[in-house]
N, CA, C and O atoms as a CHARMM CRD file, in Angstrom:
* protein
*
  328
    1    1 MET  N    109.34500 115.67700  80.68200 PROA 1      0.00000
    2    1 MET  CA   109.22000 115.20800  82.03600 PROA 1      0.00000
    3    1 MET  C    109.72400 113.76400  82.14800 PROA 1      0.00000
    4    1 MET  O    110.44800 113.42700  83.08500 PROA 1      0.00000
    5    2 PHE  N    109.33900 112.92000  81.19300 PROA 2      0.00000
    6    2 PHE  CA   109.79900 111.53100  81.21200 PROA 2      0.00000
    7    2 PHE  C    111.31500 111.47100  81.11800 PROA 2      0.00000
    8    2 PHE  O    111.94900 110.62600  81.75000 PROA 2      0.00000
    9    3 TYR  N    111.90000 112.37400  80.32200 PROA 3      0.00000
   10    3 TYR  CA   113.35700 112.39000  80.16100 PROA 3      0.00000
   11    3 TYR  C    114.05200 112.66400  81.49000 PROA 3      0.00000
   12    3 TYR  O    115.06000 112.03200  81.80500 PROA 3      0.00000
   13    4 ARG  N    113.51900 113.60500  82.27200 PROA 4      0.00000
   14    4 ARG  CA   114.13700 113.93600  83.56200 PROA 4      0.00000
   15    4 ARG  C    114.04400 112.76600  84.53200 PROA 4      0.00000
   16    4 ARG  O    114.99700 112.48000  85.25700 PROA 4      0.00000
   17    5 ILE  N    112.90200 112.09300  84.54700 PROA 5      0.00000
   18    5 ILE  CA   112.74200 110.93800  85.43600 PROA 5      0.00000
   19    5 ILE  C    113.69300 109.82000  85.01800 PROA 5      0.00000
   20    5 ILE  O    114.34800 109.21000  85.86300 PROA 5      0.00000
   21    6 ALA  N    113.76700 109.55100  83.71600 PROA 6      0.00000
   22    6 ALA  CA   114.65300 108.50300  83.22200 PROA 6      0.00000
   23    6 ALA  C    116.11200 108.85200  83.51400 PROA 6      0.00000
   24    6 ALA  O    116.88800 107.98200  83.90900 PROA 6      0.00000
   25    7 ALA  N    116.48900 110.11200  83.32300 PROA 7      0.00000
   26    7 ALA  CA   117.85600 110.54400  83.59500 PROA 7      0.00000
   27    7 ALA  C    118.19100 110.38200  85.07200 PROA 7      0.00000
   28    7 ALA  O    119.29900 109.97000  85.41500 PROA 7      0.00000
   29    8 THR  N    117.25600 110.69800  85.93500 PROA 8      0.00000
   30    8 THR  CA   117.47500 110.54700  87.37000 PROA 8      0.00000
   31    8 THR  C    117.64900 109.07700  87.73600 PROA 8      0.00000
   32    8 THR  O    118.52100 108.73600  88.53500 PROA 8      0.00000
   33    9 ILE  N    116.83000 108.21300  87.16200 PROA 9      0.00000
   34    9 ILE  CA   116.93800 106.77900  87.44500 PROA 9      0.00000
   35    9 ILE  C    118.28700 106.24400  86.96900 PROA 9      0.00000
   36    9 ILE  O    118.91100 105.43600  87.65600 PROA 9      0.00000
   37   10 VAL  N    118.73700 106.69000  85.80200 PROA 10     0.00000
   38   10 VAL  CA   120.03700 106.24800  85.28600 PROA 10     0.00000
   39   10 VAL  C    121.16600 106.73800  86.19900 PROA 10     0.00000
   40   10 VAL  O    122.09600 105.98500  86.48700 PROA 10     0.00000
   41   11 LYS  N    121.09100 107.98800  86.65300 PROA 11     0.00000
   42   11 LYS  CA   122.12500 108.52300  87.54500 PROA 11     0.00000
   43   11 LYS  C    122.18200 107.74700  88.85500 PROA 11     0.00000
   44   11 LYS  O    123.26300 107.42000  89.34300 PROA 11     0.00000
   45   12 ILE  N    121.01100 107.45400  89.42500 PROA 12     0.00000
   46   12 ILE  CA   120.97800 106.68000  90.66800 PROA 12     0.00000
   47   12 ILE  C    121.55100 105.28600  90.43600 PROA 12     0.00000
   48   12 ILE  O    122.28500 104.76900  91.27800 PROA 12     0.00000
   49   13 GLY  N    121.22100 104.67800  89.30200 PROA 13     0.00000
   50   13 GLY  CA   121.75200 103.35300  88.98200 PROA 13     0.00000
   51   13 GLY  C    123.26400 103.35800  88.84300 PROA 13     0.00000
   52   13 GLY  O    123.93800 102.46100  89.35000 PROA 13     0.00000
   53   14 LEU  N    123.80200 104.36200  88.16000 PROA 14     0.00000
   54   14 LEU  CA   125.25700 104.44200  87.99600 PROA 14     0.00000
   55   14 LEU  C    125.95800 104.70000  89.32100 PROA 14     0.00000
   56   14 LEU  O    126.99300 104.09700  89.60200 PROA 14     0.00000
   57   15 ALA  N    125.40200 105.59300  90.14200 PROA 15     0.00000
   58   15 ALA  CA   125.99400 105.86200  91.45100 PROA 15     0.00000
   59   15 ALA  C    125.97100 104.60700  92.31400 PROA 15     0.00000
   60   15 ALA  O    126.93800 104.31800  93.01900 PROA 15     0.00000
   61   16 SER  N    124.86700 103.85900  92.25900 PROA 16     0.00000
   62   16 SER  CA   124.76900 102.61800  93.03000 PROA 16     0.00000
   63   16 SER  C    125.77800 101.59100  92.53900 PROA 16     0.00000
   64   16 SER  O    126.39800 100.89300  93.34100 PROA 16     0.00000
   65   17 LEU  N    125.94100 101.49900  91.23400 PROA 17     0.00000
   66   17 LEU  CA   126.90400 100.55700  90.67200 PROA 17     0.00000
   67   17 LEU  C    128.32300 100.90800  91.10800 PROA 17     0.00000
   68   17 LEU  O    129.08000 100.03000  91.52300 PROA 17     0.00000
   69   18 LEU  N    128.68500 102.17900  91.01700 PROA 18     0.00000
   70   18 LEU  CA   130.02900 102.59500  91.40400 PROA 18     0.00000
   71   18 LEU  C    130.27700 102.35100  92.89400 PROA 18     0.00000
   72   18 LEU  O    131.33800 101.84900  93.26600 PROA 18     0.00000
   73   19 LEU  N    129.33100 102.69200  93.73300 PROA 19     0.00000
   74   19 LEU  CA   129.49400 102.46100  95.16600 PROA 19     0.00000
   75   19 LEU  C    129.55700 100.97300  95.46800 PROA 19     0.00000
   76   19 LEU  O    130.32000 100.55100  96.33600 PROA 19     0.00000
   77   20 GLY  N    128.76200 100.17000  94.76000 PROA 20     0.00000
   78   20 GLY  CA   128.81200  98.72200  94.94800 PROA 20     0.00000
   79   20 GLY  C    130.17200  98.14900  94.59600 PROA 20     0.00000
   80   20 GLY  O    130.66800  97.25500  95.28200 PROA 20     0.00000
   81   21 VAL  N    130.78200  98.65900  93.52700 PROA 21     0.00000
   82   21 VAL  CA   132.11900  98.19500  93.14400 PROA 21     0.00000
   83   21 VAL  C    133.13400  98.56200  94.22500 PROA 21     0.00000
   84   21 VAL  O    133.97500  97.74300  94.59300 PROA 21     0.00000
   85   22 VAL  N    133.05600  99.79200  94.73400 PROA 22     0.00000
   86   22 VAL  CA   133.98300 100.22800  95.78500 PROA 22     0.00000
   87   22 VAL  C    133.81300  99.37800  97.03900 PROA 22     0.00000
   88   22 VAL  O    134.79500  98.90900  97.61400 PROA 22     0.00000
   89   23 LEU  N    132.56600  99.18000  97.46300 PROA 23     0.00000
   90   23 LEU  CA   132.32200  98.37700  98.66300 PROA 23     0.00000
   91   23 LEU  C    132.75300  96.92600  98.46000 PROA 23     0.00000
   92   23 LEU  O    133.25300  96.29000  99.38800 PROA 23     0.00000
   93   24 SER  N    132.56200  96.40900  97.26500 PROA 24     0.00000
   94   24 SER  CA   132.97300  95.04200  96.97200 PROA 24     0.00000
   95   24 SER  C    134.49300  94.90000  97.05700 PROA 24     0.00000
   96   24 SER  O    134.98800  93.88600  97.54900 PROA 24     0.00000
   97   25 THR  N    135.22500  95.88400  96.59200 PROA 25     0.00000
   98   25 THR  CA   136.68900  95.82500  96.68600 PROA 25     0.00000
   99   25 THR  C    137.15000  95.92700  98.13700 PROA 25     0.00000
  100   25 THR  O    138.24300  95.47200  98.47500 PROA 25     0.00000
  101   26 LEU  N    136.32800  96.51700  98.98700 PROA 26     0.00000
  102   26 LEU  CA   136.64300  96.60300 100.41300 PROA 26     0.00000
  103   26 LEU  C    136.10200  95.39700 101.18900 PROA 26     0.00000
  104   26 LEU  O    136.13000  95.38700 102.42000 PROA 26     0.00000
  105   27 ASN  N    135.61400  94.39000 100.47700 PROA 27     0.00000
  106   27 ASN  CA   135.06700  93.15100 101.05300 PROA 27     0.00000
  107   27 ASN  C    133.87900  93.40200 101.97500 PROA 27     0.00000
  108   27 ASN  O    133.75600  92.76100 103.02000 PROA 27     0.00000
  109   28 VAL  N    133.01300  94.32300 101.59600 PROA 28     0.00000
  110   28 VAL  CA   131.77900  94.58200 102.32500 PROA 28     0.00000
  111   28 VAL  C    130.64700  93.94700 101.52600 PROA 28     0.00000
  112   28 VAL  O    130.51800  94.18400 100.32500 PROA 28     0.00000
  113   29 THR  N    129.81500  93.12600 102.20600 PROA 29     0.00000
  114   29 THR  CA   128.70500  92.47300 101.52300 PROA 29     0.00000
  115   29 THR  C    127.37700  93.02000 102.03300 PROA 29     0.00000
  116   29 THR  O    127.30600  93.63500 103.09700 PROA 29     0.00000
  117   30 ALA  N    126.33300  92.78400 101.25300 PROA 30     0.00000
  118   30 ALA  CA   124.99500  93.22500 101.64700 PROA 30     0.00000
  119   30 ALA  C    124.55400  92.53100 102.93400 PROA 30     0.00000
  120   30 ALA  O    123.89900  93.14500 103.77600 PROA 30     0.00000
  121   31 GLU  N    124.90800  91.26300 103.09000 PROA 31     0.00000
  122   31 GLU  CA   124.54900  90.52800 104.29700 PROA 31     0.00000
  123   31 GLU  C    125.18700  91.14900 105.53800 PROA 31     0.00000
  124   31 GLU  O    124.55900  91.21900 106.59500 PROA 31     0.00000
  125   32 GLN  N    126.44100  91.60300 105.40600 PROA 32     0.00000
  126   32 GLN  CA   127.12200  92.24100 106.53500 PROA 32     0.00000
  127   32 GLN  C    126.43400  93.55100 106.91900 PROA 32     0.00000
  128   32 GLN  O    126.22800  93.82800 108.10000 PROA 32     0.00000
  129   33 VAL  N    126.08500  94.34400 105.92300 PROA 33     0.00000
  130   33 VAL  CA   125.42500  95.62800 106.19600 PROA 33     0.00000
  131   33 VAL  C    124.07300  95.38800 106.85300 PROA 33     0.00000
  132   33 VAL  O    123.73600  96.05900 107.82900 PROA 33     0.00000
  133   34 LEU  N    123.29300  94.44300 106.33500 PROA 34     0.00000
  134   34 LEU  CA   121.99400  94.13000 106.93200 PROA 34     0.00000
  135   34 LEU  C    122.14300  93.61400 108.35700 PROA 34     0.00000
  136   34 LEU  O    121.35900  93.97900 109.23300 PROA 34     0.00000
  137   35 ALA  N    123.13700  92.77400 108.59600 PROA 35     0.00000
  138   35 ALA  CA   123.35500  92.23800 109.94500 PROA 35     0.00000
  139   35 ALA  C    123.74400  93.35500 110.91300 PROA 35     0.00000
  140   35 ALA  O    123.34600  93.33800 112.07800 PROA 35     0.00000
  141   36 ASP  N    124.51500  94.31600 110.43500 PROA 36     0.00000
  142   36 ASP  CA   124.93000  95.43200 111.29400 PROA 36     0.00000
  143   36 ASP  C    123.75300  96.29300 111.73200 PROA 36     0.00000
  144   36 ASP  O    123.78200  96.86800 112.82000 PROA 36     0.00000
  145   37 ILE  N    122.72900  96.39000 110.91000 PROA 37     0.00000
  146   37 ILE  CA   121.56200  97.19600 111.30100 PROA 37     0.00000
  147   37 ILE  C    120.42400  96.32100 111.84000 PROA 37     0.00000
  148   37 ILE  O    119.32600  96.81400 112.09900 PROA 37     0.00000
  149   38 GLY  N    120.69100  95.04100 112.00200 PROA 38     0.00000
  150   38 GLY  CA   119.73400  94.15100 112.65000 PROA 38     0.00000
  151   38 GLY  C    118.61800  93.65200 111.75000 PROA 38     0.00000
  152   38 GLY  O    117.51000  93.39900 112.22300 PROA 38     0.00000
  153   39 LEU  N    118.88700  93.50800 110.47800 PROA 39     0.00000
  154   39 LEU  CA   117.87600  93.01100 109.54200 PROA 39     0.00000
  155   39 LEU  C    118.36000  91.73600 108.86800 PROA 39     0.00000
  156   39 LEU  O    119.55600  91.44400 108.82600 PROA 39     0.00000
  157   40 THR  N    117.40600  90.99200 108.34700 PROA 40     0.00000
  158   40 THR  CA   117.72700  89.82300 107.54100 PROA 40     0.00000
  159   40 THR  C    116.98100  89.95100 106.21000 PROA 40     0.00000
  160   40 THR  O    115.95800  90.63300 106.13700 PROA 40     0.00000
  161   41 PRO  N    117.47900  89.30900 105.17600 PROA 41     0.00000
  162   41 PRO  CA   116.76100  89.35700 103.89900 PROA 41     0.00000
  163   41 PRO  C    115.32900  88.82500 104.01200 PROA 41     0.00000
  164   41 PRO  O    114.42500  89.33000 103.34700 PROA 41     0.00000
  165   42 GLU  N    115.12300  87.81000 104.85100 PROA 42     0.00000
  166   42 GLU  CA   113.77600  87.24900 105.03000 PROA 42     0.00000
  167   42 GLU  C    112.83500  88.27400 105.66200 PROA 42     0.00000
  168   42 GLU  O    111.66700  88.36400 105.28300 PROA 42     0.00000
  169   43 ARG  N    113.34300  89.04500 106.62400 PROA 43     0.00000
  170   43 ARG  CA   112.51800  90.05300 107.28700 PROA 43     0.00000
  171   43 ARG  C    112.14400  91.17200 106.31400 PROA 43     0.00000
  172   43 ARG  O    111.01400  91.66100 106.33400 PROA 43     0.00000
  173   44 ILE  N    113.08200  91.57400 105.47300 PROA 44     0.00000
  174   44 ILE  CA   112.79600  92.60200 104.47600 PROA 44     0.00000
  175   44 ILE  C    111.75200  92.09900 103.48800 PROA 44     0.00000
  176   44 ILE  O    110.83600  92.83500 103.12300 PROA 44     0.00000
  177   45 LEU  N    111.88500  90.84900 103.05500 PROA 45     0.00000
  178   45 LEU  CA   110.90600  90.26700 102.13500 PROA 45     0.00000
  179   45 LEU  C    109.52500  90.21800 102.77300 PROA 45     0.00000
  180   45 LEU  O    108.52400  90.48500 102.10700 PROA 45     0.00000
  181   46 THR  N    109.46200  89.88000 104.05100 PROA 46     0.00000
  182   46 THR  CA   108.17800  89.86300 104.76500 PROA 46     0.00000
  183   46 THR  C    107.56500  91.25600 104.79800 PROA 46     0.00000
  184   46 THR  O    106.36600  91.40900 104.56600 PROA 46     0.00000
  185   47 TRP  N    108.37500  92.27700 105.08300 PROA 47     0.00000
  186   47 TRP  CA   107.87500  93.65800 105.10000 PROA 47     0.00000
  187   47 TRP  C    107.36800  94.08200 103.72200 PROA 47     0.00000
  188   47 TRP  O    106.33200  94.73800 103.61300 PROA 47     0.00000
  189   48 LEU  N    108.09500  93.70700 102.67900 PROA 48     0.00000
  190   48 LEU  CA   107.65500  94.04600 101.32000 PROA 48     0.00000
  191   48 LEU  C    106.32900  93.36800 100.98000 PROA 48     0.00000
  192   48 LEU  O    105.45400  93.98000 100.36800 PROA 48     0.00000
  193   49 GLN  N    106.18400  92.11000 101.37700 PROA 49     0.00000
  194   49 GLN  CA   104.93600  91.39300 101.11200 PROA 49     0.00000
  195   49 GLN  C    103.78000  92.00000 101.89600 PROA 49     0.00000
  196   49 GLN  O    102.67700  92.13700 101.36600 PROA 49     0.00000
  197   50 GLN  N    104.01900  92.36300 103.14400 PROA 50     0.00000
  198   50 GLN  CA   102.97100  92.99500 103.94100 PROA 50     0.00000
  199   50 GLN  C    102.59000  94.35700 103.36500 PROA 50     0.00000
  200   50 GLN  O    101.41300  94.71600 103.32400 PROA 50     0.00000
  201   51 GLY  N    103.58500  95.10300 102.92400 PROA 51     0.00000
  202   51 GLY  CA   103.31400  96.40500 102.32800 PROA 51     0.00000
  203   51 GLY  C    102.50800  96.28800 101.04200 PROA 51     0.00000
  204   51 GLY  O    101.57900  97.06000 100.80700 PROA 51     0.00000
  205   52 ALA  N    102.87500  95.31200 100.21200 PROA 52     0.00000
  206   52 ALA  CA   102.13900  95.10800  98.96500 PROA 52     0.00000
  207   52 ALA  C    100.71800  94.64500  99.23100 PROA 52     0.00000
  208   52 ALA  O     99.78800  95.09800  98.56300 PROA 52     0.00000
  209   53 SER  N    100.53100  93.74700 100.20000 PROA 53     0.00000
  210   53 SER  CA    99.17900  93.26300 100.48200 PROA 53     0.00000
  211   53 SER  C     98.31100  94.36400 101.10200 PROA 53     0.00000
  212   53 SER  O     97.08500  94.29100 101.02200 PROA 53     0.00000
  213   54 TRP  N     98.91400  95.36600 101.70800 PROA 54     0.00000
  214   54 TRP  CA    98.15600  96.51100 102.21900 PROA 54     0.00000
  215   54 TRP  C     97.88100  97.51000 101.09400 PROA 54     0.00000
  216   54 TRP  O     96.77000  98.03100 100.99400 PROA 54     0.00000
  217   55 ALA  N     98.88200  97.78400 100.24200 PROA 55     0.00000
  218   55 ALA  CA    98.77800  98.85500  99.25800 PROA 55     0.00000
  219   55 ALA  C     97.91800  98.48900  98.04700 PROA 55     0.00000
  220   55 ALA  O     97.16800  99.33400  97.55800 PROA 55     0.00000
  221   56 ILE  N     98.00500  97.27600  97.56300 PROA 56     0.00000
  222   56 ILE  CA    97.32200  96.91000  96.32100 PROA 56     0.00000
  223   56 ILE  C     95.81100  97.09000  96.40400 PROA 56     0.00000
  224   56 ILE  O     95.23900  97.66200  95.47500 PROA 56     0.00000
  225   57 PRO  N     95.12600  96.64200  97.45200 PROA 57     0.00000
  226   57 PRO  CA    93.67400  96.89000  97.50200 PROA 57     0.00000
  227   57 PRO  C     93.32500  98.38200  97.54300 PROA 57     0.00000
  228   57 PRO  O     92.32000  98.79900  96.96600 PROA 57     0.00000
  229   58 HSD  N     94.14600  99.18100  98.21900 PROA 58     0.00000
  230   58 HSD  CA    93.88600 100.61400  98.27900 PROA 58     0.00000
  231   58 HSD  C     94.10200 101.27900  96.91700 PROA 58     0.00000
  232   58 HSD  O     93.35200 102.17800  96.53700 PROA 58     0.00000
  233   59 ILE  N     95.11900 100.83900  96.19300 PROA 59     0.00000
  234   59 ILE  CA    95.37600 101.38400  94.85700 PROA 59     0.00000
  235   59 ILE  C     94.21700 101.04200  93.92200 PROA 59     0.00000
  236   59 ILE  O     93.76000 101.89800  93.16400 PROA 59     0.00000
  237   60 VAL  N     93.74300  99.80900  93.96900 PROA 60     0.00000
  238   60 VAL  CA    92.63000  99.38600  93.10700 PROA 60     0.00000
  239   60 VAL  C     91.37100 100.17800  93.44100 PROA 60     0.00000
  240   60 VAL  O     90.66500 100.63300  92.54100 PROA 60     0.00000
  241   61 LEU  N     91.09200 100.34300  94.71800 PROA 61     0.00000
  242   61 LEU  CA    89.91000 101.09700  95.13200 PROA 61     0.00000
  243   61 LEU  C     89.99100 102.55400  94.66300 PROA 61     0.00000
  244   61 LEU  O     89.01500 103.09700  94.14500 PROA 61     0.00000
  245   62 GLY  N     91.13900 103.17400  94.84300 PROA 62     0.00000
  246   62 GLY  CA    91.30800 104.54900  94.38200 PROA 62     0.00000
  247   62 GLY  C     91.20600 104.66500  92.87100 PROA 62     0.00000
  248   62 GLY  O     90.62900 105.62200  92.35600 PROA 62     0.00000
  249   63 ALA  N     91.76500 103.69100  92.15800 PROA 63     0.00000
  250   63 ALA  CA    91.72100 103.71700  90.69900 PROA 63     0.00000
  251   63 ALA  C     90.30300 103.57400  90.17900 PROA 63     0.00000
  252   63 ALA  O     89.99300 104.07100  89.09600 PROA 63     0.00000
  253   64 MET  N     89.42800 102.90100  90.93200 PROA 64     0.00000
  254   64 MET  CA    88.03600 102.75200  90.50200 PROA 64     0.00000
  255   64 MET  C     87.31900 104.10000  90.48100 PROA 64     0.00000
  256   64 MET  O     86.31200 104.24700  89.78800 PROA 64     0.00000
  257   65 VAL  N     87.81000 105.07000  91.21300 PROA 65     0.00000
  258   65 VAL  CA    87.23400 106.40900  91.20800 PROA 65     0.00000
  259   65 VAL  C     88.03000 107.33600  90.29400 PROA 65     0.00000
  260   65 VAL  O     87.45300 108.07100  89.49300 PROA 65     0.00000
  261   66 VAL  N     89.34100 107.29900  90.41500 PROA 66     0.00000
  262   66 VAL  CA    90.19300 108.24500  89.69700 PROA 66     0.00000
  263   66 VAL  C     90.15300 108.02300  88.18700 PROA 66     0.00000
  264   66 VAL  O     90.02800 108.99000  87.43700 PROA 66     0.00000
  265   67 LEU  N     90.25300 106.79000  87.72600 PROA 67     0.00000
  266   67 LEU  CA    90.30300 106.54200  86.27800 PROA 67     0.00000
  267   67 LEU  C     89.04500 106.98900  85.53800 PROA 67     0.00000
  268   67 LEU  O     89.17700 107.64900  84.50700 PROA 67     0.00000
  269   68 PRO  N     87.83600 106.67400  85.99700 PROA 68     0.00000
  270   68 PRO  CA    86.66500 107.17700  85.27300 PROA 68     0.00000
  271   68 PRO  C     86.58800 108.71000  85.25500 PROA 68     0.00000
  272   68 PRO  O     86.21700 109.30400  84.24300 PROA 68     0.00000
  273   69 VAL  N     86.93600 109.33800  86.36900 PROA 69     0.00000
  274   69 VAL  CA    86.93100 110.80800  86.39900 PROA 69     0.00000
  275   69 VAL  C     87.94900 111.35000  85.40900 PROA 69     0.00000
  276   69 VAL  O     87.65700 112.30000  84.68200 PROA 69     0.00000
  277   70 TRP  N     89.14300 110.76200  85.36800 PROA 70     0.00000
  278   70 TRP  CA    90.17400 111.21600  84.43400 PROA 70     0.00000
  279   70 TRP  C     89.71800 111.02600  82.99100 PROA 70     0.00000
  280   70 TRP  O     89.93300 111.90100  82.15400 PROA 70     0.00000
  281   71 ILE  N     89.09400 109.89600  82.69700 PROA 71     0.00000
  282   71 ILE  CA    88.62100 109.64100  81.32600 PROA 71     0.00000
  283   71 ILE  C     87.56800 110.67800  80.91800 PROA 71     0.00000
  284   71 ILE  O     87.60900 111.19500  79.80200 PROA 71     0.00000
  285   72 ILE  N     86.63900 110.97700  81.80700 PROA 72     0.00000
  286   72 ILE  CA    85.60300 111.97200  81.49400 PROA 72     0.00000
  287   72 ILE  C     86.22500 113.33600  81.25400 PROA 72     0.00000
  288   72 ILE  O     85.86400 114.02200  80.29700 PROA 72     0.00000
  289   73 ILE  N     87.15100 113.73500  82.10700 PROA 73     0.00000
  290   73 ILE  CA    87.82100 115.02900  81.91900 PROA 73     0.00000
  291   73 ILE  C     88.60100 115.03700  80.61600 PROA 73     0.00000
  292   73 ILE  O     88.59100 116.04100  79.90300 PROA 73     0.00000
  293   74 TYR  N     89.27300 113.94700  80.29100 PROA 74     0.00000
  294   74 TYR  CA    90.05100 113.86200  79.05900 PROA 74     0.00000
  295   74 TYR  C     89.15100 113.95800  77.83100 PROA 74     0.00000
  296   74 TYR  O     89.49800 114.62700  76.85700 PROA 74     0.00000
  297   75 LEU  N     88.00100 113.29500  77.87200 PROA 75     0.00000
  298   75 LEU  CA    87.10100 113.30000  76.71000 PROA 75     0.00000
  299   75 LEU  C     86.46500 114.66800  76.47100 PROA 75     0.00000
  300   75 LEU  O     86.23800 115.04200  75.32100 PROA 75     0.00000
  301   76 PHE  N     86.17500 115.41200  77.52100 PROA 76     0.00000
  302   76 PHE  CA    85.49100 116.68400  77.37400 PROA 76     0.00000
  303   76 PHE  C     86.45000 117.87300  77.34200 PROA 76     0.00000
  304   76 PHE  O     86.00400 119.02000  77.31300 PROA 76     0.00000
  305   77 ARG  N     87.72900 117.62500  77.34700 PROA 77     0.00000
  306   77 ARG  CA    88.71300 118.70200  77.25600 PROA 77     0.00000
  307   77 ARG  C     88.73600 119.22600  75.83200 PROA 77     0.00000
  308   77 ARG  O     88.63700 118.44700  74.88300 PROA 77     0.00000
  309   78 PRO  N     88.86300 120.52900  75.67100 PROA 78     0.00000
  310   78 PRO  CA    88.91000 121.05500  74.29200 PROA 78     0.00000
  311   78 PRO  C     90.16500 120.57400  73.57900 PROA 78     0.00000
  312   78 PRO  O     91.21100 120.41100  74.20700 PROA 78     0.00000
  313   79 PRO  N     90.07000 120.34300  72.26300 PROA 79     0.00000
  314   79 PRO  CA    91.22000 119.83100  71.51800 PROA 79     0.00000
  315   79 PRO  C     92.34200 120.87300  71.47200 PROA 79     0.00000
  316   79 PRO  O     92.10100 122.08000  71.47100 PROA 79     0.00000
  317   80 ARG  N     93.53300 120.37800  71.43500 PROA 80     0.00000
  318   80 ARG  CA    94.71000 121.24700  71.31500 PROA 80     0.00000
  319   80 ARG  C     94.87800 121.61100  69.85400 PROA 80     0.00000
  320   80 ARG  O     94.43800 120.88200  68.96500 PROA 80     0.00000
  321   81 GLY  N     95.51200 122.73200  69.61600 PROA 81     0.00000
  322   81 GLY  CA    95.69300 123.20400  68.24600 PROA 81     0.00000
  323   81 GLY  C     96.77000 122.46800  67.48600 PROA 81     0.00000
  324   81 GLY  O     97.84200 123.01900  67.23300 PROA 81     0.00000
  325   82 GLU  N     96.50100 121.24000  67.12200 PROA 82     0.00000
  326   82 GLU  CA    97.48800 120.45500  66.37500 PROA 82     0.00000
  327   82 GLU  C     97.23300 120.50200  64.90100 PROA 82     0.00000
  328   82 GLU  O     97.97100 119.89400  64.12700 PROA 82     0.00000
């Protein structure tokens, strides 16, 4: 499973790199694309910060329940035939 996820991430990275090279040769910049859709790097950073400040407390709260339950299930699971 980890191999498939890693392979997918590598494929996306290579596709992004190739497209970036093509767009760069056509003199297209990230700032131009963002300006065309009405965004600025500062606005995106603000959205990311707001999203993180909303998500992190919820993740911690959920982990306070999920992790102990997972540990208990893991400890009481029958051993595999190794």
